[in-house]
Steps between C-alpha positions, in 0.01 A plus 500: 500500500653823387449795720465837336535817692240762447620854477251766557537799278422802706419824326780749510441815701402803301823673602693257278329643194520866592836672472392777736325368811315833537349460151238258634414745775474782248269295277269429794517859617429630149194276489390636841562853374278437199224357721518791746498752214186337361344505847559876529353562156193289581437679830536842328232394250284376785539831686400699192201271454382561857545876460286496184242286676478755785450781246217304332335419832525863619331615179232232533435592866474871416264420214280289728486780759416755232216286365361435847555122499350271759686540834569126519654495151701811581631339820602189304680716245684685778612162639633402157687831482646449849622151409665632186673774697629247755682307226729790406703517827529120502626505143751776581638295792546199274668721241738642763594145607547389139715806431721425800542138381586617151757750628658231720532253215643768271754597767594134542569472129698823495723378784567187290618736220193433286416856399379469142232311316140522392362372833705754694391787274135398537539480878653848517221633279235342725666640812502849348134468394386386845701766682357765268150368571560524876638855468201610290247364749683625811489862383 
């Protein structure tokens, strides 16, 4: 009976294939940067949507008051308006948190000497847009 030895082929670590060990980190961080940039953009759109909704609901409430609508219907409309208004501060808080995450990831990449690229340019653009939005609404 011949005995054969089994050799297990283990996958090589990723560092064997990457000349620069930080390159894998940068790839993951670039992906995170892209995700966080998209998150900021989505929350900005959401914030604008809530602001437009509040404008529509204010106009609708004023129109109902002007036409002498039923008090119950008017109260319901005022509740809808109040709910819409409550969403704006919540959305701003989420945007502030997303902005802080984005800035942190960008800083992490910059300390790893990754200062150029499409993802980085988009992140900087998003940061500038969000900061401008905050300055415009704080005035």
